[in-house]
N, C-alpha and C positions, 0 to 999 in steps of 0.2 A: 531775737528769737532763738531758743535753745533747740538743739537737735536731739530728737528721740526717734529711733527707727520705727518703733511701734506706731507712732502718730502718723506715719506715712499711710498706713492702712486706714486709720481714722479719717484722714483727709480725703483719701480716695473714695471711701464709702460715702462720705458727704457729697462729693462731686459726682460720683457715678454709681449711685446705690443699686441700680437695676442691671448694670452691666455685668456680664459673666466674668468672674474672677478666676475660678478654679474648676477644672474638669479632670476627674479621675479616670485613667485609662482602663481600669479593670472593674469598674462598677458604673452604676447610673448616677453617681453623685455629681451634682453640678451646683456650685455656689456662686451667688452674686457677691459683689464687694460688700454689700450691706450684710449678707448672711455670714460671710467669712469674718467680718469685723465683729458681729455679734458673738460668734463662737469664740473668737479671740478674747473678747471682753469677759465672757463667762468663765473661761479657764483662768484668766488673770484674776478675776474677783474671787474665785474659789481658792486660789493659792494665797491671796491676801487674807481670806478668812482662816486659812490653815496656818497663818502665822509666818509666812515666808518673809525674809528680810532682804533689804537691798544688798546686791552683790552675792546672794546665795546661789549656788550652782545647781542647775537642773539638767540631768542627762537625758538625751533623746536617743533611744535605741529603737528606731522606727524605719520601716520601709518608706519610700516616698508616699506621702499621704496628706490629706487635708489636716489631719491631726498634727503632723509635723509643722506645717505652715502656720496653723492657728496658734499653736503653742509658742512658736518662735516669736511671732509678733506680740502675743499676749504677755509673755515673759519680758519682752523688751519694754513694754509700756510700764510695767511696775518695777523695773530696775533689777530683776533677777538676771542671772547670767546663764546662757544656754551652753551646754557641752554636747555638740553633735557627735554621736558615736558610730564608728565604722562597723556595720553589722557583719562584715566579713571576718572580723577578728575573733579569736577564741577567748575563752573566759580569762585565761592568765593575762592576755594582753589588755582586755577590758578592765581587769582588776587594777592594773597599774595606772591606767588613765583615770579611773574613778577616784582612786586614792590620791594620786598626784594633784588632781584638780580640786579635791575636797568636795566632790559632788555629794549632795545630801538627799536629793529626790531624783527618782528615775521614772520616766515614762517609757514603756516598752510595748512592742507588738507581740501578738500571740505566737508569731513565728520563732520567737526567741525565748520561750518559756523555759526550755531546758537549760539554756545558758544562764538566764537570769536566776533560776532556781539554784544553780551551782554557785553563782555569786552570793546569793542570799545566805546559802549555807556556810559561807566563809566567815561569817560574823564580822568582827571589827577590822577585817582586811579591807573593807570599804567603810565610808561614813554615811551610807544611805540609810535614811530612817523613814522614807515614804516611797512606796512602790505602787505605781499606777499602771494597770494593764489595759490596753485598748481592746475593747470587746471584739470578739470574732466568733468563730464556730466552736471554739473550745471554752471550757469553763475557766473562770477567773482563778488564777493560782491562789492557794490558801493564804499566802503571805501578802497578797496584793489587794488593792481596791480597784473597782471599775473606773477607768478613765472617763467614760461617758457619763456615769452617774455623778462623778466628782465635778465634771464640767457643768452638768445640768443644774447643779445646786447653786451655781454662781449667778449673780445678777447680770443683766444685759447692758447696764449703763457703763459709760466710760470710766475706767478706774483712775484713781489719782496717779499722775505720772511720777514714776519713782526714780528716774535716772535721766541723764542728758550728757551731751558733749563728750567729754573724755572718760566718762564712766564706762566700765566694761560692758560689752554686749554679749560676746561669746568667746569661748576658748576652743579652738579647733586644733586637734592633735595631728602632727605630721611626723613621720618616722625620722629618727635622728641618726646621724652618722656614727654615733657611739653605740647604737643598738637600742637605745631607749627613745621613745617618741617625745617630742617637745610640744608644749601647748602654745599655739599662736594666739595672742590676745588681740582681739579687735574691739574697738569702742564704737559708740554711736556715731562719733564724728568720722572715724576711718571708714565705717560702713556706708555712711551717707555720701561721703566723697567718692567712694567706689561706684555707687549708684550714679552719681552725677557724671562721673568720668565715662562710664560705659554708655550712658544715655546720650551724651553729646556726640559720640563717635559712631553709633550703630543705626542711626536714621530710622527710629521707630515711626509708625503711622498709627492713627487713631483706632483703626480697626484691626491691629495686629493680634495674631493668635500664635503663641510661642509654644513649641513642643520641647519639653524638658525631659531628657533621657538619662542624665547623670544622677547618681544618688545624692540626696540633699545633705548628707554629711560632708560633701565636697563643697569647697568654695565655688567651684565651677557650676554648681546648681543653686546653692543658697543665695549667692549674690544676684544672679539673673532673675530668680523669683521675686526678689525685692525690687529689682529694676522694673519688672512687669507691674508691680503695684504702683510704683511711682509714675509710670507711663500710662497706666490704665489699660494695659494689654492683658489678654486672657492667658493664663498658664494652663496648658494641656499637659498633664504630668503623667509620665509612665511610672507605674509602681516599680517595675524593673524592665530593663531593656529586652526587647525581642524584635528582630529585624523585620519580620513580616508585619507585626503589629504596628511598627513605626510607619510603614507605608499605608496601612489601613487608617491610621490616625491622621496622616497628612491629608487623605482624601475625605474622611468622614467629618473631621473637625475643621476643615478649610484652613489648615495651618499655613502661616505666612513666613515665620522665622523659626529657627531651631538652633540647638547647641548639642553637639555630639563629639566624641573623640574619634580620631581617624579609624580605629578598629571597628567602631560601630558603623561608620560610613562604608567601610569595606564589606562588612557583613550584609548590609542592606542591598548592595549590588549583587550579592550571591543568591538573593531570593528569586526563585523561578518566576519568570514572567512578571517581574516587578513593574514593567512598563504599563501593565493594565491598570495600575492605581493612578488616579488623577492627583497630580501634585502641582497643577498649574498655578495655584495661588502662592506657592512657596518661592519667596524672593531670594533668601540666603540662609545658609547654615554656617554658624560659627564653629570652629573646631580647633583643638589644641591639645596639650599634654604630650604630644609626640609630633615629630616632623610629618608633614603631609606630602606624600608623593605627588609630583606634578601630574602623573597619569590619572590619579584619583580626582584631582581638581578638574582636569579636562573632561573626564567622564560626566561629572556633575554639571559642568558648564554646558556640555552637549545636551543635557536634559533641561537646560534653562535655569539651573540652580547655581547661584554664586556661592563659592566657598570662601569664607573669611577666616584666615588663620589668626590665632591669638596666642600670645605668649604671656604667661602670668604665673603667679605663685600664691600659695596660701598666705604668705607673709605680706603680699601686696593687696590682699582682699580680692584678687583676680586680675586687675588690669596691669599691663606693662607695655606690650607692643601689640599692634593690630595690623593685619594685612588684608586688603580687599582682593576680590577674585581676579581682577585684571592684573594687578601687580604680582599675584601668586604665579601667574604664567610668565610674566616678564622677569621675575626674580624668584625662581622656584625654590632656591635654597634659603630664602629669607623668611623671617617671622614678622616682618613689617616694621613700621615706625612706632614711636612712643604715642600713647594715648594723649588726648588733648590736655588733660590736667596732670600729666605725668612727664617726668624727665628721665631719660635713660642715657647713661654713659657707658663706654667701654674703656677700661683703664688698665695700665700696666702695673707691675709690682710696686712701682714708686707712687702709684695713685695718680699718675698723669694720663690725660686723654690719649688714647692710641691714635696713630695715623690711620686714615682710611685703609681698610683691608688688613690691618695689623691685629692679631688676636689679643684679647685681654679679658678681664672679668667684667661681667655685666653688673652695673649699679643702677638702682631704681630709686627715684624720690617722688614724693607726692603726699598729699594729705590723707591718702588712703593706705599708707604703709602701717603695718602693725605697730602697736604700742610697745610690745615686748614679748619675749618668751616667758611663759608663766613659771615663776620660781627659778629662772635660769639667768641671773644677772650677768654672768660672765659670757654666756652664749649671746645674750642680747647686745652686750657691748662689742662683741666681735662682729656681729651681723649688721648693726646699725651704727655707722660712724659718721658724725657730722650731718645727720639727717639722711644719709644715703644707705639704702639697703644693699648689702653685698650678697649677691644671689648664689655665688659659687659656680655659676655657669660661665664658660668661656665662649666668646663670640667675636665677630668682627662687625664693624659698622662702615658702610660705604659713604661716598661723597654726598649721597642724597639723604642719608640718615637711616637707611634700611639695616636692620640688625639680622645677622645670621649666626645662629647658635652652632658652635663647633664641637664642644665637648662638655663634660660635667666634672667639675673639679672634685666633687664629693662622690664620684663614681655611682651616682644614682642610676637605677634601672627603672624605666617606665614600661610597665607591662599592662596592656589593655587600659591605659589611662591612669593606672595606679602607680604611685611612687613607691619603689622598693629599694631599700638600702641594704647593700651587701653585708655591712657590719652586723646587722640584726640577725641575718640568716647564719652568718659565720658563728655568732655567739651561741646559737642553738645547735649547730652541727658539732662543735667541739665538746658538747656535753655528752656525746655518745662515747662510751668507753673504748670503742675500737677505732676512733678517729683521733689521730695525733695532731693534725693541723688542717686548716681549711681556708680556702679563699673562694669568693663568689664573684663572678663577672656576668655581664649581660651579653647574650648572643642575639643577633637579628632573628626575628620570628615573623613569618608571613601572616600569622594569625593575630599575634598580640603586640607586634612592634618590637618587643624585646622579651626574652625569657631568661631566668636565672640559671646559670650553670655552676654546679658545685665542683670545685677542684680540691681533692682530698689526699691527705697522706694517711695511710693505714697504720694502726698499731696492732692489728690482727689480720692475718692473711684471709680469714674467713669472711671479712666484711664484703657485702655485695651492694649493688645499686639499690636493690629492693629494700635492703636493711636501712639504707639512708632515707628512702622515701617514707618508710614506716616510722622512722624516728621523728620526721618532721610533722607527721599527722598529729593534730591536736596541739602542737606547739607553735605552729605558724599558720596564719590564714592561707587559704589555698593559693591565692595569687602570689604569695611570697615564696612558695615552696619550689625548690629546684626542679626543673623539667628534665635534667640530665646530670650525670655524674662522670667525672674523669678522675682516675687515680694516678698520682705521680709520686716520685720518691722524695721530693723536697719542694716546698713553696718558695719561690724566689723573693728575697727581701733585701732592702738596702741596709747599710750599717746601723741605722737607728731602729731597725726591725719592721719598717713599713713594707707591706707587700707591693712588689713591683707589678702592678696589674697590667701595665702596658705590654709587658712581656707575655703575660697570660693571654691577653687579647690577640697578640700576634700568633700565638701557638694554637689557640682555639677560636678561630674567627667565626665559626658557625657555618651554616645557619643552625638555629635550634631545631630540635625534633618537632614535628607537627603535633 
């Protein structure tokens, strides 16, 4: 039997047609698996009628929504390739991703009309030839067609399956250390194995109702939604995260499991009188993307809620290591052991396994590892060696197999669960005529986990911190923008010109401004 991710929804609709599949947090929309599958089939058949070809890329610039989920599964069925787009990016950043991926069709929400109109006006700087706008309170843009009307024209029958196994399913872009994002290619097989890997480790129950709070352009949201289809669990999806709404949904929707980044968990505890909300059905919350303070784990355990730490990457389709709530207290510095269908090693520079407690690079292997970086053969060859994904993270592994992340080889900053790469910010900063040199490091932040600090050498004495902030507006997404600026006479570098960031971290340890 061949693997096609879209057929997971087909099978679940057959087995559990009347079971609730999707609940929208900001509206009254509720879909059964049969209804979600029918909508998925209709959008798939409409694209077939519009002449879409196998492997053709379709961008999704959408907030969390049923439209995102149905399009994802529908496009999977017919062999098209989804390009999930980070809606926090500005037009310049989106233009690069759309052109690099060769995206030819774009589905977008009304929230992004201005950005999409900007992209449309750039002509051949993208390859998009079909623009579909999800109906809302505003009129359809003059250059776009109604997504709902387009979907409604399609038949409800199952479309002919257009891809399987090692065919591409999606290209998800992640920021690169060179300042340009790289497209992570996942196939039907890698995605299916990610689902199986998570399912066997997370102890789902037949009546589970999962609260999704991360944006679907993240692997940390997209893969769990697919797991829910496989397991027959209900996805209660937040269009965007709001801490009090999260508590309200836990009570109203009888939520049993959830996934949030640590910053979200922290924000929820700051809601006044949050104890008034009934969360008695919630068994566990999975969290990752940043270290989880043991105090946070204890507070949720005191509420009867287990916190399961997870370590993963876009390149691994999510899974790498998982920690349960009890071990989180016993080994608070660890991110857990490898998932069931996953192998994890910690190796030294010679590629040999490190002794327990000895730091080295984390390597991950499994059938869920990405196929490649899109159009980046050299980066792919550097990252996947003999089937092992080189993560660029430094960690230790103890005698029991628990992995503890120590540092980031690539100097990545994790701010509010988002990956931020200093090189990209540095590239924008040095385009300012009054900035002679730039370095960016992360500083600890009580609110976001980490926040970018810009360390600059002036070429004009008149340059101010406000000037730097203004320069970043419109050139970088807000979560990438520096939260503070320091001016120095010279950026420390080694003989080959690389910035000595460990010296800067020692000099500017933080914390970041609130």
